[in-house]
C-alpha positions as a Python dict, from the first residue, in 0.01 Angstrom:
ca = {
    (1, 'E'): (0, 0, 0),
    (2, 'G'): (-119, 233, 227),
    (3, 'H'): (-351, 100, 489),
    (4, 'G'): (-587, 367, 312),
    (5, 'T'): (-954, 347, 487),
    (6, 'G'): (-1066, 638, 288),
    (7, 'T'): (-1139, 893, 561),
    (8, 'V'): (-1022, 1259, 495),
    (9, 'A'): (-807, 1302, 820),
    (10, 'G'): (-705, 955, 797),
    (11, 'D'): (-550, 914, 438),
    (12, 'G'): (-378, 1271, 503),
    (13, 'Q'): (-159, 1161, 807),
    (14, 'E'): (-63, 901, 642),
    (15, 'L'): (36, 1014, 287),
    (16, 'R'): (197, 1278, 474),
    (17, 'A'): (400, 1042, 670),
    (18, 'I'): (451, 847, 337),
    (19, 'D'): (603, 1135, 189),
    (20, 'A'): (831, 1256, 427),
    (21, 'V'): (986, 904, 471),
    (22, 'Y'): (1014, 812, 90),
    (23, 'N'): (1023, 1115, -122),
    (24, 'F'): (1283, 1306, 144),
    (25, 'N'): (1512, 1339, -209),
    (26, 'N'): (1425, 1388, -545),
    (27, 'R'): (1287, 1031, -639),
    (28, 'G'): (1274, 1112, -1052),
    (29, 'A'): (949, 999, -1044),
    (30, 'P'): (620, 971, -825),
    (31, 'L'): (578, 693, -526),
    (32, 'L'): (318, 492, -681),
    (33, 'V'): (37, 429, -355),
    (34, 'G'): (-255, 252, -357),
    (35, 'S'): (-489, 28, -100),
    (36, 'I'): (-639, -317, -141),
    (37, 'K'): (-976, -155, 42),
    (38, 'S'): (-1067, 40, -202),
    (39, 'N'): (-1123, -294, -436),
    (40, 'M'): (-1287, -535, -168),
    (41, 'G'): (-1348, -282, 179),
    (42, 'H'): (-1166, -324, 496),
    (43, 'A'): (-1107, -630, 623),
    (44, 'E'): (-1052, -553, 960),
    (45, 'G'): (-815, -813, 1123),
    (46, 'A'): (-743, -952, 835),
    (47, 'S'): (-658, -617, 623),
    (48, 'G'): (-276, -643, 620),
    (49, 'I'): (-247, -1023, 543),
    (50, 'M'): (-496, -880, 212),
    (51, 'S'): (-234, -620, 150),
    (52, 'L'): (24, -871, 171),
    (53, 'I'): (-144, -1110, -77),
    (54, 'K'): (-219, -822, -308),
    (55, 'L'): (159, -757, -343),
    (56, 'L'): (267, -1077, -381),
    (57, 'M'): (22, -1119, -672),
    (58, 'A'): (199, -791, -773),
    (59, 'Y'): (521, -973, -785),
    (60, 'E'): (408, -1257, -941),
    (61, 'T'): (187, -1086, -1266),
    (62, 'G'): (441, -793, -1308),
    (63, 'V'): (101, -539, -1247),
    (64, 'I'): (-4, -326, -999),
    (65, 'P'): (-415, -347, -979),
    (66, 'Q'): (-551, -21, -974),
    (67, 'N'): (-744, 141, -709),
    (68, 'L'): (-1146, 179, -767),
    (69, 'N'): (-1366, 476, -738),
    (70, 'Y'): (-1052, 717, -646),
    (71, 'V'): (-1115, 1043, -864),
    (72, 'S'): (-903, 1331, -735),
    (73, 'S'): (-691, 1445, -400),
    (74, 'S'): (-620, 1782, -292),
    (75, 'H'): (-309, 1660, -48),
    (76, 'E'): (-35, 1847, -123),
    (77, 'S'): (212, 1535, -228),
    (78, 'I'): (-30, 1449, -485),
    (79, 'V'): (-83, 1796, -613),
    (80, 'C'): (294, 1845, -640),
    (81, 'K'): (334, 1498, -818),
    (82, 'R'): (535, 1332, -591),
    (83, 'I'): (274, 1103, -504),
    (84, 'E'): (78, 940, -755),
    (85, 'V'): (-255, 703, -689),
    (86, 'V'): (-267, 415, -897),
    (87, 'T'): (-559, 428, -1096),
    (88, 'N'): (-535, 176, -1399),
    (89, 'N'): (-340, -137, -1369),
    (90, 'K'): (34, -37, -1407),
    (91, 'K'): (304, -266, -1534),
    (92, 'W'): (571, -307, -1228),
    (93, 'N'): (920, -383, -1272),
    (94, 'R'): (904, -614, -977),
    (95, 'G'): (1109, -337, -737),
    (96, 'Y'): (1072, -303, -345),
    (97, 'A'): (778, -273, -225),
    (98, 'A'): (614, -144, 149),
    (99, 'I'): (281, -188, 358),
    (100, 'N'): (146, 31, 614),
    (101, 'N'): (-111, -116, 848),
    (102, 'F'): (-275, 38, 1141),
    (103, 'G'): (-416, -130, 1427),
    (104, 'F'): (-685, 1, 1627),
    (105, 'G'): (-586, 148, 1966),
    (106, 'G'): (-237, 286, 1755),
    (107, 'T'): (-47, -8, 1682),
    (108, 'N'): (136, 51, 1329),
    (109, 'A'): (325, -170, 1105),
    (110, 'H'): (517, -135, 830),
    (111, 'M'): (657, -388, 606),
    (112, 'I'): (969, -395, 341),
    (113, 'L'): (916, -638, 50),
    (114, 'G'): (1201, -735, -250),
    (115, 'P'): (1174, -951, -503),
    (116, 'G'): (1220, -1345, -438),
    (117, 'N'): (1435, -1573, -625),
    (118, 'R'): (1186, -1777, -841),
    (119, 'F'): (1235, -2165, -800),
    (120, 'D'): (1363, -2401, -1054),
    (121, 'Q'): (1028, -2569, -1181),
    (122, 'D'): (1197, -2852, -1351),
    (123, 'R'): (1347, -2949, -995),
    (124, 'Y'): (957, -3037, -879),
    (125, 'G'): (844, -3192, -1213),
    (126, 'D'): (502, -3119, -1369),
    (127, 'D'): (391, -2944, -1020),
    (128, 'A'): (582, -2641, -996),
    (129, 'T'): (478, -2549, -649),
    (130, 'P'): (681, -2684, -342),
    (131, 'N'): (514, -2893, -92),
    (132, 'A'): (599, -2982, 274),
    (133, 'L'): (404, -3303, 343),
    (134, 'I'): (343, -3451, 682),
    (135, 'F'): (373, -3819, 644),
    (136, 'G'): (278, -4103, 921),
    (137, 'R'): (456, -4459, 983),
    (138, 'S'): (374, -4747, 1253),
    (139, 'N'): (757, -4717, 1360),
    (140, 'E'): (1037, -4525, 1319),
    (141, 'T'): (1179, -4640, 1002),
    (142, 'I'): (1020, -4359, 880),
    (143, 'M'): (1290, -4217, 711),
    (144, 'N'): (1401, -4541, 520),
    (145, 'Y'): (1032, -4524, 393),
    (146, 'F'): (1110, -4178, 261),
    (147, 'Q'): (1422, -4279, 97),
    (148, 'K'): (1280, -4527, -90),
    (149, 'K'): (959, -4391, -192),
    (150, 'L'): (1057, -4043, -252),
    (151, 'S'): (1162, -4050, -644),
    (152, 'D'): (984, -3887, -892),
    (153, 'R'): (765, -4169, -959),
    (154, 'Y'): (668, -4242, -658),
    (155, 'W'): (586, -3872, -580),
    (156, 'N'): (227, -3803, -680),
    (157, 'Y'): (126, -4139, -463),
    (158, 'V'): (325, -3965, -158),
    (159, 'R'): (162, -3659, -232),
    (160, 'K'): (-219, -3813, -228),
    (161, 'N'): (-168, -4022, 96),
    (162, 'A'): (-18, -3746, 267),
    (163, 'Y'): (-274, -3661, 451),
    (164, 'N'): (-417, -3955, 660),
    (165, 'V'): (-130, -3938, 934),
    (166, 'S'): (-340, -3948, 1247),
    (167, 'K'): (-345, -4299, 1311),
    (168, 'F'): (13, -4313, 1313),
    (169, 'P'): (274, -4240, 1596),
    (170, 'Y'): (593, -4166, 1431),
    (171, 'R'): (547, -3864, 1180),
    (172, 'G'): (809, -3698, 947),
    (173, 'I'): (827, -3385, 721),
    (174, 'V'): (958, -3396, 404),
    (175, 'C'): (1002, -3155, 89),
    (176, 'N'): (943, -3253, -277),
    (177, 'G'): (1247, -3438, -429),
    (178, 'Q'): (1449, -3740, -273),
    (179, 'N'): (1796, -3496, -253),
    (180, 'L'): (1591, -3285, -11),
    (181, 'V'): (1584, -3575, 256),
    (182, 'R'): (1855, -3650, 517),
    (183, 'E'): (1855, -3868, 828),
    (184, 'A'): (1955, -3677, 1135),
    (185, 'K'): (2353, -3722, 1287),
    (186, 'E'): (2209, -3822, 1588),
    (187, 'K'): (1866, -3914, 1793),
    (188, 'L'): (1711, -3613, 1976),
    (189, 'N'): (1485, -3628, 2274),
    (190, 'V'): (1162, -3433, 2229),
    (191, 'A'): (1087, -3138, 2515),
    (192, 'F'): (707, -3030, 2551),
    (193, 'C'): (718, -2647, 2667),
    (194, 'F'): (390, -2502, 2835),
    (195, 'T'): (379, -2134, 2836),
    (196, 'G'): (117, -2032, 3103),
    (197, 'Q'): (-84, -1799, 2889),
    (198, 'G'): (69, -1883, 2573),
    (199, 'A'): (240, -1522, 2517),
    (200, 'Q'): (598, -1562, 2615),
    (201, 'W'): (841, -1870, 2797),
}
């Protein structure tokens, strides 16, 4: 997943770098390259997260989406078929993937992703998405309350009432399933750290 802004100079330099890093020996097949910007334009400060979302959806569906409005390129790595721009939706075996994202002023980021483990749908019941819920109570028996309520039959009740917690002085966080809740071995103190400018402490 390239930064791929569609400029001759920028895309050429990026292709040269990708080719140098990932095609240093014979891959046996062209390296597939694309950019979400061809589908939706430049999201500026959110462009990196859009590239990440695109790849996560590709992992989920097993399909790499096509790049729109691409016709051809005279770049040597493409002409020699070491790199291929994805011009049609392409089935994918969910191997490793990489993202380039460049910021104004010279910031360069590169992320490598691998396929994740699929969670056990039966563990979470009808709703296959794991949830972390914030829950509030008026006293410190919150863990006992969790342990009583978080059986499968109470899960919908907990999820429905998990968002009205601001009035409670004690709060806790729990994931789907009673077996994921355990009480701390010791009661710990809460510490507040004020970082000044907020960048470091």
